[in-house]
N, C-alpha and C positions, 0 to 999 in steps of 0.2 A: 607670383614668383619673380624675384629679381634674377637676372642673369649676370654673370661676371665673365668677361672675355678678355683674353690677353691681347687681342688685336685692337682694343679700344682704350685709348689713354687720354688723360686730361692734363693739359698744361695750364697751370693756374698763375695768373699775373694780375693780382687785384688792382695794382696801381699803374700798370703799364699795358694799355689797350693795344693789342697787336693790329687792330684794324684802323687806327687813326693815323693821320699824316705825321710823319716824323718831323720834329722841329717845334711842335706845339709844346706848351709848358710841361716840363718833366717828362717829355717824350723823347727818348734817345735810344741808346744801345740796347736797353732791356726790351723795348718794344720790337726793335729789329730782330733781336735774338729769338724771341718767342715766335714771331711771325715766320721767320726763315727756317727755324728748326721745325715748326709745325708743317710747313710746306715740304721740306725735305723728307721728314718722316712719313708724310702722306704718300709721297712718291715711292717709298719703300714698302707700302702696303698697310701701314697703320691707319686706323680711323682716329683722327686727332680732333679733339674739342678743346679750344682755347678759351678759358674763362677769365673775365675781367669784370670790373664794376661799371655800371652805367653812369656816365658823368654828364649827360645832357638829355633832356626830354625828347630831343629830335633824333637821338641815336636809335638805330634798329636794334631790337633785342637779339637777333641772330644775323650774322653776316656769313654767307656761304662763299668761301674763297675758291673752293674747288670741290671735286667729287668726294674727297676724303677728309677735308678739313674746313673748320668753321670757327668763328669767334662768337661766343655766347656771353652776353652782358647781363649780369645779375644785379638786383637792387641791393645796395649797401649804403644806406644813408640817402640824403637828398640827391636828385639827379643834377648835379652841378660839379664843377671842378673843385676838388678838395686836395690840398697839399698832402704829401706823404706823411708828414709829421702829425697830421690831424685826422688820419684815417682809422687809427686803431680801434676806437670805440664802435665803429660800424662793422667790424669783422665778424662778430657773432651772427649778425643778420646775413652776411655773405655765406656763412656755413649753413644756415637754415635754408637759404635759397638754393644752394648747391644740392642739398639733400632732396629738396622738393623737385628739382629738375630731374634727378635720378629717378624719383618715384614716378614722375610723369612719363619718362622715357622707358621705364621698366627694366633698367639694368643698373648695376653698381660698377664703378670704375675699379679695376683691380690694381691700377698703377696711376699715380699722379706725379707730375714733375712741377714743383713749385719754384717761383722766381721772386727774389727779394724777401726781406725778413717778414713783411706783412703776410705774404702768401705762405711762408714757412709756418707761421702761427695757425693759419687756416688749415693747412695740411695736417699739422699735429693734432688739432681738434678733431678733424675728420677721422684720423686713425683711432681715436678713442671711441668713435661711434660705429665704425665698420672696419672689417679687415681690408687693408690695402697696403701697397708698397709706396713709399714716398722717396723720391729723388729730389734734390734741391740744388739750385744755383743761386749764390748770394748776390751777384752783380756788384755789390760793394759791401764792405764791412764797417759796422759802426765803430769798431775799435780803431780803424784807420781814419775814418771820416772825422770823428770828434777830436782828433789830434790836430786837424788842419783848419778848424774853424774857431772863431773867437767866442761865439755864444752858443753853448750846447743846449739843445732843446729839451723840454721837460720829458719828452718821450724817450730820451737816451737810455735810461736805466732799463726800461722795458725792452727796448730793442736789443741791448747787449745780452739780456737774460734769454730772450728768444733765440738769438743767434747761437748762444752756447748750448741751449737745450736741443736745438735743431742738430747741431754737429754731433752731440753726444748720443742722440736717441734714434734718429731716423735711419732708413736703410742705406742711403748713400748720398754724400755731398759731392757735387761737381766743383772742382777747382779749374779755372780756365787758363791758369798759368802756374809754373812752378813757384813763382813769387807769391801768388795768392795762397797756394797750398802751405807755403812756409808761414805766411802771416796767420793762417787759420790755426796752425799748431802752436805758434808762439803767443798769439794774442787772444785766441778764443778758447781752445781746449786741446789737450793731448789725447783725448778720447775721440771715438767716432771713426767712421770709414770714409775715406776720401778717394775719389777717382779723378785723374787729370784728363780733361777733355777740353781742348781750346774752343774758342768761338770761331766763326767762319765768315765768309763773304761770298757774294755771287760773282764767280770768276767769269761768267758770261756777260753780265751787265757792265762790269768794270774792266777796262782794257780794250785794246783794238782800235782806239780812236787816236789819230795822229794829233800831235800838239798844234800844228798849224791849222788843221781842220776845226779843232775845238775852239781855237782863238778867233777864227773867222766867224764861227757861229755866235760866239759871245761878244764879239766886238772888242776884243783885246788885241792891242798892237803886237805885231810879230816880234818887235825888239824889247818888249816889256820883260822885266825881271819880276815874275809874279809869285807872290807869297800867299798861300791859301790857308785859312782856318775854316773848318766845318764843325758845327756842333751847337749845343745850347748856349745861351747866355747865362752863365752861372759863375760866380767868383772863383769856385774851385776849378773851373776849366782853364784858368790862367791866361785869359785873353789880354789882360792888362800887360802881362809880361811880354807877350808877342808884340803888342803895339809899341811898347818902350824899346824892344829889341830892334824893331824896324827904324825907330827914331835914332838908334845908335849905329845903324848900318853904315859901313864905310862907303857903300854905293849911293847913299842919299845925296842927291844933288849932282851925281856923276853919271847916273844911268836912269832909265825909265823904270823906277822902282814902283811896283803896284802891290798894295795889300788888299786882299779880298777876304772879308769876314762874313761867312755865310751861315745863316741860321736865324732863329728867333720866331716869336709868335706875336701875341697881341700886346700892345704898348702898356696896358694897365696891369698885366701880370708881372710876376717877379722877374722873369727873364727880360721883359720890356724895360724894367727899371735898370737892370744891369746893362742892357744895350745902350740906354741913355748915358749911363756912367762912362762906358767905354767911348761913346761918341764924344763926350766932353773931354776925355783924355786925348783923343785924336786931335781935337781942336786946339787944346793947350799946347800940344807938341808940334803944331803946324803941319799935320799930315793930311789935312782935308783933301788936298788936290790929288793925293795918291792912294786914298783909301776908299773902298766901295763896300756898302752894306746891301747885298742883293736880296736879303730876306731869306725865307725858307727855300731850300733847294730840294725840289721833289725829284723823283726818279727819272723824270724826262730830261732834266738839265744837270743833275749832280755828276754823272759820269763825264760830262764835258768840262766841268770845272776842275775835276781831278786831273783830267788829261791836259788841260790848258796850263796848269801850274808848273812852275820850276821846282817848287818845294812845298810840301804840306807840313804845317806845324801843329803839333799836339802838345801844348804847354801845360797840361793838367797838373794840379797839385797831387792828384792820385788817380790812377786808373787800374782796376783789377785786371782789365784786358786791353781795351782800346780799339773799338771796331774801326774808327776813322783811319787809324794807322794802316790796317790791312786793306781797307778800301783804296787808299792812296797807292799802296804798294801794288795792288792788283792792277792799278791804272798806269803802272810803270813810272810813278812819281816818287822820288825819294822823300823821306820823312825826317824831320827834326822833332824830337819828342823829349819830354821830361824823363829822367832816369828813375822812374818810380813804377812800382807794381808790375803789371803785365806788359807795360811798354818796354821793359828790359828784356822781355821774352820775344815780343813780336818784331821789334826793330833790332837788327844786328849792326852794332856800330862799325862804321867804315865799310860795310858790305851793302846794307839796304838803306842806310841813313846815318844819323848821328843822334846822340843823347846828350842832354845838358841838365844841370841841376834845376829843379823847379824854382820859380820866382827869381831866376838869375838872368836878367835881361842882357847883360854883357856877354855871358856864355852863349845864350841863344843867338845873339847878333853875330858872334863869331862863327857859330855853326852854320847859320843861314848864309852868311857871306861866303864860306868855303864852297858851298854848293853852287851859289849863284855866279861865282867868278870862274867856275870850271865846268862848262857845258858837257865836255866829254866825260868827266867823272860823274856828273849828274845823270847822264844817260846810262852809264854802267851801273850806278846804284839802282836806278829804276828797273833795269832789266833783271838784276839780281832779286829785287823785291818781288817782281812778278813771279819769278821762278819759285821763290820761297812760299808765296801764297798758294800757287798751284799745287805744291807738294803737301803743304801742312794745313791750309786754312780754308778749304772749300766747304760749303754747307753740306754737300754730299758726304764728305769725309766725317764731319761732325755727326751727322745723322747715322752714319754707319757705326761709329763708336757708341753712340747712345743706344742704337738697336741691340748691339752686343750686350751692353749693360742691362737694358730692360729685359732682354730674353733670359739672361743669366739669373736675374732676380726673380722673374716670374716662374722660372723652372722650379724654384724652391716651393712654390705655393700651388703648383698645378694639380696636385692630388687632394687639395682641400675641397670639402663638399660645397655645393652651391648654397647660397644664402637665401633662406625663405623670407618672404615679406612678413 
């Protein structure tokens, strides 16, 4: 006999392993979201299992993060890194492995929360095989992504079809910002049920570090005008725009201008290729002396980098939400970001930072200079950012909203009979 319990839920993130170090290839906001949501939900009493695919033979099959939440790695294709655009053919194996895991454990999940379109497909297939509730977070929309890149991959048509079917058929789709919700309606489908629940950040991990203390730890001069980027090396992240903006800065040659570009993984992977491209642009523009590439910033040092910076720049071509922006704001560091997607929701212009058109280095340079040349205003923006995050963007708040949604959806199925093996 299988048992189905409303207190046990599955977060499915096929391509975003919540247990790996952030900054590795294709490991970013989605991985953080799943891990932190899982942690916060566990603290609220849910038994949380986070499912992903095994991408290395050395990886443990199960990672127990705490009493009530763990990462479970299932076989889906060869145990090696495979880019997202090449994973679709291995998804049926993931579905089979998920079902076999349920059989071994002796229960069926009554609710799954899928993440990214690959996991959406897995969830919709599972719904055909067993009764369950599916909640989904897109993390990015193909309809937006494919407008911003020159070469559209072969998988594009499949992705767009899955994203539309997901919105139109599953129990609830999560929009992380009003802008993302609007894009869903305009670009994906007028049908389907959407709930707006933003992403969050750890307000205890970020914040509370004095700028002078952070700079002393990192070896950054007290008089430096420090501009920070944190994230993956990906053309869509707009790092080139930031580098060219720093080259355009009115402070160049007049102040101790420092650009820190944090993130990256192995040189042979695609983000390593992008890192090399950015480094070449830095050299061409004569910025070698003022630019630092510290590599992947783990949890032990990342809060210090945010605290040390005068401004954190998020120059993405598109972001459905933008976790880096609220991590910086939680650290009382103002943000200059592209006026796209969820960044228009998280960053309040003239209050917590400034917005600029994507790919517009002159506009970014002007926005960065406004903050760097006015330390008093910089501090005021930072304090307002911290307050905004405390009110709206803690992981506890996100988990509380998700708990309300899960409970509401599960209440509709409470009276259904148990499922026999």
